[in-house]
Structure formats: structure tokens, C-alpha cells
C-alpha positions, -999 to +999 in steps of 0.1 A: -774-826+353-737-822+359-721-838+390-715-804+407-751-794+403-762-827+419-738-821+448-754-787+455-789-801+453-779-829+476-764-805+501-795-783+501-817-813+506-795-825+535-796-791+551-834-790+548-842-826+559-812-838+579-799-806+595-792-822+629-775-853+613-749-837+590-716-853+598-728-868+630-719-904+621-683-893+622-687-870+652-683-836+635-710-814+617-690-809+585-703-813+550-676-808+523-686-803+487-658-809+463-660-792+429-635-786+400-615-754+407-620-741+372-658-738+377-656-719+410-674-688+397-704-707+383-704-731+412-707-703+438-733-685+417-755-717+417-748-723+454-759-688+463-791-692+442-800-724+459-792-714+494-816-684+491-844-709+491-835-720+526-845-687+541-862-678+565-861-713+581-823-716+578-797-688+580-766-693+559-736-674+574-708-673+548-671-667+555-651-657+524-616-671+532-600-650+504-611-618+522-598-631+555-564-640+541-561-607+522-568-588+554-540-608+573-516-602+544-524-565+544-519-563+582-486-581+582-474-565+550-467-584+518-430-574+517-425-587+553-440-620+543-419-623+511-388-614+531-395-641+558-400-667+530-367-657+513-347-655+544-364-674+572-351-672+608-334-704+620-359-730+630-388-712+616-413-723+589-428-691+575-453-710+553-466-731+582-467-701+605-487-681+580-511-710+575-515-713+613-523-676+615-550-680+588-565-710+605-566-694+639-583-662+624-608-683+605-616-703+636-621-671+657-645-658+630-665-690+631-667-689+668-678-653+667-706-662+643-717-689+667-719-666+696-740-640+678-766-663+661-803-655+661-830-680+671-832-696+636-812-727+626-779-716+612-753-730+588-718-717+584-704-719+549-667-716+542-659-705+506-629-695+485-606-719+503-580-717+474-567-686+492-551-709+518-529-728+494-501-738+499-498-726+535-529-746+547-558-766+535-594-775+543-584-804+566-564-779+587-595-757+592-618-786+600-593-801+624-589-768+642-626-761+644-633-796+658-604-797+683-622-814+712-609-790+737-626-759+722-653-771+699-686-753+702-699-763+668-736-769+672-746-763+636-735-777+603-704-762+586-704-765+548-669-764+534-667-757+497-635-773+484-621-767+450-605-800+439-612-835+429-629-863+449-604-892+450-623-918+470-651-920+496-630-901+522-602-886+501-599-855+479-572-835+462-573-799+473-569-778+442-557-810+425-523-804+442-526-815+478-542-849+488-562-848+520-581-873+540-614-863+555-619-884+586-647-862+601-679-851+585-696-859+553-681-856+518-699-850+485 
């Protein structure tokens, strides 16, 4: 079995048998699964197939970050974004500001899911994170969600990260941006 299939199986097993303990050794309920960017379609297809087996005991709530970023781009206007990148206002950083807007919106959507959950055990899954690059990355999302002043995460958050595992706590997001995962579990 290939490494990515093992990771999906391991994640499903952890959700089933160690739901309450995901990421708790590091103080945050994150489980990041790193997979090669070029296999995203087949990876997600297998992920969907295996997570269906968790129902009805566990409810997987999926947030597609590509859809969220596209909605924001549509609201602001692509030409406005291009113009701000080409001719930024003094002291501004359009890329960072766009990334902050994406992260804030994603965080709001996660908190909205948490406030509307049913009585079953829930898991939030963040997918298609490549849409964030280069303005933001997975670490930015996890950091924002676990900001001690506003965190209400009381269920596991699965973060599907296209990239390469570099070490026990390091990964390369899209094989372009090295990040360190100091909170949560990493597969």
C-alpha cells in the first residue's frame, strides 16, 4: 500500500479510536495529513470514500478552501487585486493582507460550523489548501484557529496539506514553503 493510503487509513483509525486525543499532546486538536500535490484528485477521492464509513457515528464537515478563496476574489474583484499587487499603497503588503482576509474568513466558517453542530461527534476537514499559496499557508490557518484568546475548537480538525513531509514536525507546503507544525499531530 502506498504511503498516502496508509496515512488516510491511519487518520480514519485515529478518528474512530482516539477521537478525544487527536493533537492533545501538543494542546491543539489538529491532525495534518501531508500528501504529494500531484495526487490531490486521487487522494481526495480515497479520503471521501473512507470517511463515509465513519457515518453515522462521526460527522465530517468539510471546508473547501478553493471555493472560499474564489468567493473572496470574486467579491473584491480580480482586477482590483492585480492592481494592488502591481502598485501597492505605501506601507501596505497586498499579498499578506489578502492572506489575512482568507484566514479570517476560513476561521469564521470553522467557528460557524462549531456553533451549528448536531449531537453527534464532529470532525472538521480543511481541503484544497493549495488555493492559499503564496498569500498564506496551513500554519497560518492552524495558528489563527488556535489563538488562545478565541479558540473554541472542541473537535478534531483534519488539515489535508499538499506537500512533502520533511521531518517529524516539518513539512514543505506545495514543496515551495517550509513550515513547522508545533501544534497537533502530523502524518
